matplotlib code that plots the C-alpha trace (Angstrom):
import matplotlib.pyplot as plt

x = [9.9, 7.2, 5.0, 6.2, 2.7, -0.6, -2.5, -6.4, -9.4, -11.4, -13.8, -15.1, -13.3, -16.0, -13.6, -15.0, -14.0, -11.7, -13.5, -16.5, -17.6, -21.3, -20.0, -17.2, -19.2, -21.7, -18.7, -18.8, -22.4, -22.3, -20.5, -17.3, -15.1, -12.4, -12.9, -10.7, -10.1, -9.6, -7.2, -8.1, -10.3, -12.7, -11.0, -11.2, -8.0, -9.0, -10.4, -6.5, -5.4, -8.6, -9.0, -5.4, -5.8, -9.2, -7.2, -5.9, -9.1, -11.5, -9.4, -9.4, -13.7, -13.3, -11.0, -12.6, -15.6, -13.6, -12.7, -9.2, -8.3, -6.2, -5.7, -5.4, -2.9, -2.6, 0.3, 2.6, 5.3, 4.7, 1.0, 1.9, 4.9, 2.4, -0.1, 2.5, 3.4, -0.6, -2.0, 0.9, -0.9, -1.2, -5.1, -3.6, -3.7, -2.7, -1.6, -3.5, -1.0, -2.1, -0.9, 2.6, 4.4, 7.6, 8.4, 11.6, 8.0, 6.5, 9.8, 10.3, 7.1, 8.1, 11.2, 9.8, 6.4, 9.7, 11.0, 7.9, 7.1, 10.2, 9.4, 5.8, 7.1, 5.1, 6.3, 8.6, 6.1, 3.1, 1.9, 1.0, 0.1, -2.5, -0.7, -3.2, -2.1, -4.1, -1.7, 0.0, 3.9, 2.9, 1.4, 3.4, 6.2, 3.4, 5.7, 8.4, 5.7, 4.0, 7.6, 9.4, 8.2, 7.5, 4.8, 3.8, -0.1, -1.8, -2.5, -5.3, -6.3, -7.7, -10.3, -10.7, -8.0, -6.7, -8.4, -8.7, -4.7, -4.8, -7.3, -10.4, -13.6, -13.2, -15.8, -15.2, -13.8, -11.3, -10.5, -10.4, -7.3, -5.4, -7.1, -5.8, -2.6, -3.1, -3.8, -1.1, 1.0, -0.4, 0.0, 3.1, 3.8, 1.8, -0.2, -3.9, -5.2, -8.3, -10.9, -13.6, -13.9, -15.8, -15.8, -15.5, -18.3, -20.7, -22.2, -26.4, -27.5, -26.6, -28.0, -24.7, -22.0, -23.0, -22.4, -19.0, -18.0, -19.2, -17.3, -13.7, -14.3, -14.1, -11.1, -8.8, -9.7, -10.4, -11.9, -13.4, -13.1, -16.7, -17.8, -21.2, -22.4, -25.8, -21.8, -21.5, -23.1, -23.2, -19.3, -19.9, -21.8, -20.1, -16.8, -17.0, -17.9, -21.4, -23.3, -22.9, -19.4, -18.3, -20.7, -18.7, -15.5, -16.5, -17.3, -14.8, -11.7, -13.7, -14.0, -10.2, -9.2, -10.9, -9.2, -6.2, -6.8, -7.4, -4.4, -6.0, -4.4, -7.2, -10.6, -13.6, -16.1, -19.9, -18.8, -15.2, -11.3, -10.0, -6.2, -4.1, -5.0, -9.2, -8.3, -5.9, -9.4, -11.1, -9.1, -9.2, -13.2, -12.6, -9.7, -11.7, -14.9, -13.6, -11.6, -14.8, -17.3]
y = [8.9, 7.3, 4.5, 0.7, -0.7, -1.6, 1.6, 0.9, 1.5, 3.0, 5.0, 5.5, 4.4, 5.2, 5.6, 3.7, 3.5, 0.9, 0.6, 0.6, -2.8, -2.2, -0.3, -2.7, -5.8, -4.0, -2.0, -4.4, -4.3, -0.3, -0.9, 1.3, 0.0, 0.2, 1.0, 3.1, 1.5, 4.8, 5.9, 9.0, 11.6, 9.7, 7.0, 9.7, 9.6, 7.1, 4.3, 3.8, 1.8, -0.2, 0.2, -0.3, -3.6, -4.1, -3.2, -6.6, -8.7, -5.6, -5.7, -10.0, -9.5, -6.4, -8.1, -10.7, -9.9, -8.9, -5.4, -3.9, -2.5, 0.7, 2.4, 5.8, 6.5, 9.5, 12.6, 12.3, 10.2, 7.8, 7.8, 6.8, 3.8, 2.1, 2.2, 0.7, -2.5, -3.2, -1.8, -3.9, -7.1, -9.3, -7.8, -4.5, -3.0, 1.2, 2.6, 6.8, 9.3, 12.5, 15.3, 15.3, 17.8, 17.2, 14.3, 13.3, 12.5, 10.5, 8.9, 7.6, 6.6, 4.1, 3.2, 1.9, -0.3, -1.8, -2.2, -4.2, -5.7, -8.5, -9.3, -9.5, -11.9, -10.2, -9.5, -6.1, -2.9, -5.5, -2.4, 0.5, 4.1, 7.8, 11.0, 13.5, 16.5, 19.3, 22.5, 24.9, 23.9, 20.2, 21.5, 23.2, 20.9, 18.0, 17.4, 16.1, 14.6, 12.7, 11.3, 10.8, 6.8, 3.8, 3.1, 6.0, 5.4, 9.1, 12.0, 13.4, 17.1, 17.0, 19.9, 20.5, 20.5, 22.2, 25.4, 25.7, 26.3, 28.7, 30.5, 29.4, 28.8, 24.9, 26.6, 25.9, 28.7, 28.9, 25.5, 24.6, 26.0, 24.0, 20.7, 21.7, 21.6, 18.1, 17.2, 18.4, 16.9, 13.0, 13.3, 14.4, 12.0, 9.5, 8.5, 9.0, 11.8, 11.1, 13.7, 16.9, 20.3, 21.0, 19.9, 16.1, 16.8, 17.9, 15.3, 15.9, 17.8, 14.8, 16.5, 19.3, 16.5, 14.6, 17.8, 18.0, 14.6, 16.0, 18.9, 16.6, 14.2, 16.6, 18.0, 15.6, 13.0, 9.4, 8.9, 10.5, 9.8, 9.8, 9.4, 8.1, 5.4, 7.2, 9.2, 5.6, 4.9, 9.1, 8.4, 5.2, 6.6, 10.3, 8.1, 6.3, 7.0, 7.4, 5.2, 8.5, 9.3, 5.4, 5.5, 9.5, 7.9, 5.2, 7.5, 9.0, 7.2, 5.2, 8.4, 8.9, 5.2, 6.1, 9.0, 7.4, 4.5, 7.0, 8.8, 12.0, 13.7, 15.0, 14.4, 16.0, 14.5, 15.8, 19.2, 19.4, 18.9, 15.5, 16.7, 14.1, 15.0, 14.5, 10.8, 10.6, 11.8, 8.9, 7.0, 7.5, 7.3, 3.8, 2.7, 4.0, 2.2, -1.2, -1.0, 0.1, -1.9]
z = [-1.3, -3.3, -2.7, -3.7, -3.3, -5.1, -2.9, -2.4, -3.6, -1.3, -1.5, 1.9, 5.8, 8.6, 12.7, 15.2, 18.6, 19.8, 23.1, 22.2, 21.2, 20.2, 17.7, 16.6, 16.1, 14.0, 11.4, 9.1, 8.3, 7.2, 4.3, 3.9, 2.2, 5.1, 9.4, 11.0, 14.5, 17.2, 20.0, 20.0, 19.6, 20.7, 23.1, 26.9, 28.2, 31.1, 28.4, 26.2, 27.6, 27.0, 24.4, 23.6, 24.4, 22.6, 19.2, 18.0, 18.5, 16.3, 14.3, 13.5, 14.0, 10.9, 8.3, 9.4, 6.7, 3.7, 5.4, 5.5, 8.9, 9.9, 13.7, 14.1, 17.0, 19.4, 19.1, 22.4, 21.5, 24.5, 23.8, 20.3, 20.6, 23.1, 20.6, 17.9, 19.8, 21.0, 16.8, 14.3, 13.4, 10.5, 10.4, 10.3, 7.2, 7.9, 11.0, 10.5, 12.1, 13.2, 13.9, 11.8, 11.5, 9.7, 7.0, 10.3, 12.5, 9.9, 9.5, 13.2, 13.0, 10.0, 11.6, 15.0, 12.8, 11.4, 14.6, 15.3, 12.0, 13.3, 16.5, 15.4, 11.9, 9.7, 6.0, 6.7, 5.0, 5.4, 7.9, 5.7, 6.7, 6.2, 7.4, 8.3, 8.0, 11.0, 11.5, 9.2, 10.3, 8.7, 5.1, 4.7, 4.4, 3.2, 0.1, 2.0, 3.9, 1.2, 0.2, 3.5, 3.7, 1.1, 3.2, 2.9, 0.4, 1.5, 3.5, 4.9, 6.0, 9.7, 9.2, 12.8, 13.9, 11.2, 11.4, 14.9, 15.4, 12.0, 14.5, 11.9, 11.3, 9.8, 7.3, 3.1, 1.8, 4.2, 3.8, 0.5, -0.4, 2.4, 0.6, -2.9, -1.2, -0.2, -3.7, -5.2, -2.5, -3.0, -7.1, -6.7, -4.5, -6.4, -3.7, -2.2, -1.7, 0.8, 2.0, 0.9, 1.8, 4.4, 8.2, 9.5, 12.6, 10.8, 9.3, 10.3, 6.8, 4.3, 1.7, 1.9, 2.8, -1.0, -2.2, -0.2, -1.7, -5.0, -4.8, -3.7, -6.5, -8.8, -7.6, -7.5, -3.5, -4.7, -1.2, 2.5, 6.4, 8.0, 12.0, 11.4, 9.5, 7.1, 5.9, 4.2, 1.2, -0.5, -0.1, -1.9, -4.7, -5.5, -5.4, -8.0, -12.2, -12.8, -15.7, -17.6, -17.4, -18.7, -21.3, -22.6, -21.2, -23.8, -27.1, -25.8, -27.2, -30.0, -31.5, -30.8, -31.2, -34.6, -35.4, -35.3, -37.0, -40.7, -39.8, -37.6, -35.4, -34.0, -33.2, -31.6, -29.6, -28.9, -30.0, -28.8, -29.2, -27.8, -26.7, -24.7, -21.7, -22.4, -23.8, -20.5, -17.8, -19.4, -19.3, -15.4, -15.6, -16.6, -14.7, -11.9, -12.5, -13.4, -10.0, -8.1, -10.4]

ax = plt.figure().add_subplot(projection="3d")
ax.plot(x, y, z, "-o")
ax.set_aspect("equal")
plt.show()
């Protein structure tokens, strides 16, 4: 089952703890395409209830400024259900589901959302899902997870939790393969891969972060999640084609169209042969440029 709705063009999504009012108040000024109101890792257990209660107001505040709002719920089922009941509303675009272990896990979440949307008078299917793969079991079933619900818009590898379960450090070398699997599974299912190869917790070295984001786009990721406002501009800049890429794509397609008009089945541009995959990549560059201009 693949997404049956338009997919978002998020370059950047910024985590904001739902219970910290000063962070929520400034969230719309950070430049991110989407804000993730967090009910999980950044919220201590004694604050879970107050954070949950803050979601509707925070979502309305942020959505009022034209941003998409996500809510990351908790994994223990009792907390997850409470989070869903409090968070599903017109202003919440997507529920980020942590530690997705199987297709059944995601399907059950989707079934709960079905019921809540009916109770709240929302259009069926209004609420989308973003699946966080954070363990080896989930990664082993990532293709099934990617097709588990028509609500699903994308996949993300939770590097810290994944590395902890594996017993490894969250290094680029160790995380490269799992991240590739995320990209491949998302593309096979027709949904979006989000992320980069590395630890989300390391935000102090912005030059290194830029290099990771640039690599992420080259690997097929369409956007990433950040935990600090300083990361947002880098994600926004790097997850769009550069002016040089756009000019190259336009020139390549013009050369290709001219060759076809002249009855030639093959063409070259700047010393390289143009074939179907090259044309497809050029068209994707222009599509992404238009969507994110």
